[in-house]
N, C-alpha and C positions, 0 to 999 in steps of 0.2 A: 522259648520262655512262655509263649502264650498257652501252649498245651499244658505245660507243668503248672502254670498259673490257674488254668480252668480246673484241673484235677484237685489241687489244693484248695481251691475256692469251694469245690463241692465237698471235700472232706471237712473243711471248716463248718459247713452247714450240717453235715451228717454227724460228726464226732468231735468237733472242735480240734481236728487234727491230732487226736489222741487215740493210739491203737487200743488202749484198754477202756474201751466203751462198749456198752451193750444197750439195746433198745429198752428204754424204761428204767435204766440204772439209776436215774435221779429221784425216782418215786421212793417211798418208804418200803423197807423189807416187809414181807418176803418177796414182793415183785421187784423192788428196787434192790441195789447192791449192798451187801454186807461184806465184811473183809474176807469171807470164805466163798463168796458167790462166784468169783472169777474162775475157780476150778470146779465148781459144782455143776455136773452134767445136767440135772433136773432143772436147775435155775437157768442154765444157758438155753435149755430146750423150751422154755415157756414161749407160748404163742400169743398172737394178738388178743384173743379173748381174755386171756389171764392178765395181760398187761394193761388192756384198754377197757376193762369192765364190760366184756361180751362183745366189743366191737372188733373189727378187722379179722374176721375169721380166715382171710386169705393168708395171714401170717402164720405159718406153721411153727416156726422157730425164730425167735427174736433175732434181729439184726446185730452183727458183732463187728467190732474193729473200725478201721478208718472208714471204710465204705459201707458200714453197717450191712454186711453180707448176711442175707435172709433166705430161709426155705419158705416157699410159698405154694399155695394151693395150684398155681398154673404150672408147676413143675421145676421151679428153680430151687436148686439144692446147694447154693453157695455158702451158707452157714455150715452144713455138714462137710462140704468139700474143704473149707478153711480148717475145721477141727481135725479132719483125717490128714490133711496136709501137714498141719503142726505136729501130730503124733508121729507121722512118717519121718520127720525131720528131728523128732526128740525135743521139740521147743514148745513153749506156751503159746497158745493162739494169739495172745495179746503182745507178743514180741514184734516190735516195729519191723525188724529186718525180715522176720519171718513173713509178715503181712506183705511187704514189698516183693519178696520172692514169690509169694502166692500170686500176687497180681501178674507178675511177669512169666511164671512157670507152672503154677498150680491150678489156676483158674481154668475155666473152659476155653477151648480155641477161640470162639467168638469173641469173648471178653478180652483175651489177651491181644488179639489182633486189633480190636477197637481201641483198647488202651494205648498201644504203640503208635496207631494212626493218629490219635488225638494229641498224644505227648510230643510227636514230631511234627505237628502241623503248625503252619505260620498264619493260620486263618485268624480273624478277629477274635480277641479273648472272650468277648460276649457270645459269639457264635459257638465257640468251642465250649464254653461253659454249659450252654444249653444241650449241645450234643452230647457232652459227658454225662449230664444229668439223665437224659433220655436213653441214650444207648449204652452207657456203661452201668449207671446207677440203676436204670429201670424206673426213674421217677419223673416221667414226662410231665411238665407242668407244675411239679412240686416245689414250692419256695424258689421259683425261677428267679425272682427280683434279687433275693438274698444271695443266691449262688453267683449270679453275675457280678453283683457288688463285691462279694468276697473275692472272686477271681480278679476283678480289676484292682482291688487293694493289693492282693498278692503280686500281681504283675508290676505294679508301681513300686512295691518293695524291691522285687527282684532287679528292677532297672536303677533304683536309687536307694540301696540299703543304707541305713544310718549306722554309724559306729557308736559304741558305747564308750568311747575314749574321752579323756579329760576335756579335749577341745570341742567335743560334740559335733564334729564335722561329718561329712558324708563320704563314702568311697564308692567306686563303681566295681562291678564284677570284672 
């Protein structure tokens, strides 16, 4: 549970746990999303300078999906890998199952191994949230407090989910 909570806590920070998210999608079009943006290759390929008024030149192609997979100037091509993986599976990049499949089978071996190690770990959820952000997300020190807090909230929910039933009680997994 701790590893899963750490990943979900990071996704909560990155994409609000929504696979149909793209970096800067909340801004006004043409940088932000319109109804047709999600399948527009030119919109998807926007980089940091276009999104952030000339800043973040290291972002070559905007982050996409749960983990905000990005192509960056230091050689990361996870944005492109996600799009190619989706095309190979004949699915949309923003399909949740497709993104989960990408994480476990389509991403680079380093990230697949890192993900599996963290998901199966029983280390403290705070420690795992920091590891996930730095080793899997590539965001060392970015919004650490928020990621840890989100991971702790997810873990608490996983341990004590509430039911929506009439009695409003709780149930255990």
